[in-house]
C-alpha positions in Angstrom: -113.9 76.9 178.3 -110.5 78.6 178.7 -108.8 75.2 178.2 -110.8 74.5 175.0 -109.7 77.9 173.5 -106.1 77.2 174.6 -106.2 73.7 173.0 -107.8 75.1 169.8 -105.1 77.8 169.6 -102.3 75.2 170.1 -103.7 73.0 167.4 -104.0 75.9 165.0 -100.4 77.0 165.6 -99.3 73.4 165.2 -101.2 73.0 161.9 -99.8 76.3 160.5 -96.2 75.5 161.5 -96.6 72.0 160.0 -97.8 73.4 156.7 -95.0 75.9 156.6 -92.5 73.2 157.1 -94.1 71.1 154.5 -93.6 73.9 152.0 -90.0 74.7 152.9 -88.6 71.8 150.9 -88.8 71.6 147.1 -88.5 68.7 144.8 -88.2 70.9 141.8 -85.7 69.7 139.2 -84.3 71.5 136.3 -84.9 70.3 132.7 -81.5 70.1 131.0 -81.2 71.0 127.3 -78.0 70.6 125.4 -77.3 71.2 121.7 -74.8 69.5 119.5 -71.9 71.8 118.4 -73.4 72.1 114.9 -76.8 72.9 116.5 -78.6 70.4 114.4 -79.5 68.1 117.3 -80.4 68.6 121.0 -81.2 66.6 124.0 -83.7 67.2 126.8 -83.2 65.5 130.1 -85.7 65.4 132.9 -84.2 64.2 136.2 -86.8 62.5 138.5 -85.2 63.7 141.7 -82.9 66.4 142.9 -80.1 64.1 144.0 -76.8 64.5 142.2 -75.6 62.4 140.5 -78.5 60.2 139.9 -79.7 57.8 137.2 -83.3 58.5 137.7 -85.0 60.4 134.8 -85.7 60.4 131.1 -83.7 61.8 128.2 -84.9 62.4 124.7 -82.7 63.3 121.7 -84.2 65.4 118.8 -83.3 66.7 115.4 -83.9 70.5 115.3 -87.2 71.2 113.7 -88.6 67.8 114.5 -90.9 67.4 117.5 -90.7 63.6 117.5 -87.6 62.4 119.4 -85.0 60.3 117.5 -84.7 58.1 120.6 -85.4 58.2 124.3 -84.0 56.4 127.2 -84.4 56.1 131.0 -81.6 58.2 132.4 -81.6 61.7 133.7 -78.6 64.0 133.5 -78.6 66.3 136.4 -75.2 67.5 137.5 -74.9 70.0 134.6 -73.2 73.3 135.4 -74.0 76.5 133.5 -71.7 77.0 130.5 -69.9 73.7 131.3 -68.9 70.9 129.0 -69.6 67.8 131.1 -72.5 66.8 128.9 -71.8 66.7 125.2 -74.1 65.6 122.3 -72.3 64.6 119.1 -73.0 66.4 115.8 -75.1 63.4 114.5 -77.1 63.2 117.7 -76.1 59.6 118.3 -73.4 59.8 121.0 -73.6 61.4 124.4 -70.4 62.0 126.4 -71.0 62.6 130.1 -68.5 63.5 132.9 -69.4 63.4 136.6 -67.0 65.9 138.1 -67.9 65.4 141.8 -69.6 62.5 143.6 -69.1 59.8 141.0 -69.9 56.2 142.1 -67.1 54.2 140.4 -68.8 50.9 141.2 -72.1 51.7 139.5 -72.5 51.7 135.7 -73.8 55.0 134.5 -72.4 56.9 137.6 -68.7 56.4 136.9 -66.6 59.4 136.2 -67.0 59.2 132.4 -69.8 57.5 130.5 -70.3 57.3 126.8 -73.8 56.5 125.3 -74.7 55.6 121.8 -78.4 55.9 120.9 -79.3 55.8 124.6 -77.2 52.7 125.5 -73.9 52.7 127.4 -71.1 51.7 125.2 -68.2 52.5 127.5 -67.5 54.0 130.9 -64.4 54.8 132.8 -63.4 55.3 136.4 -61.2 58.2 137.4 -58.4 55.6 138.2 -58.7 54.2 134.7 -58.2 57.7 133.2 -55.5 59.1 135.5 -53.8 55.9 136.6 -54.1 57.0 140.2 -55.8 54.8 142.7 -56.9 57.1 145.6 -57.6 54.0 147.8 -54.0 52.9 147.8 -52.0 56.1 147.1 -52.1 59.9 147.4 -52.0 61.6 144.0 
């Protein structure tokens, strides 16, 4: 009988500790909202994970006062810093300029240091080497 109580107590402690561990990690992501400089357009971006940078997510561009998006595309913008300017929406809502300051993947389209979108499609992207002329793989800059 004593062994049964001890085993029950052990299982209870194990179950409680497992549920506490299960709750200690969060997959919460922040919805990013950025307005154009003239404040006539804005974008809402919902990343699907909390990895940064990541392509996973959905972005919608709206005209202020209109609940229906002008366009949407599969791309989450997630490495946005408070009061930063690494995600910019043009004054006509068509062009999005995005800079990845840290952790860019220069070999993968959409994750390079600078990417420019027009109506949700990549029109041009640049690696840090293309912008600065410095190749960190072969020289120290």
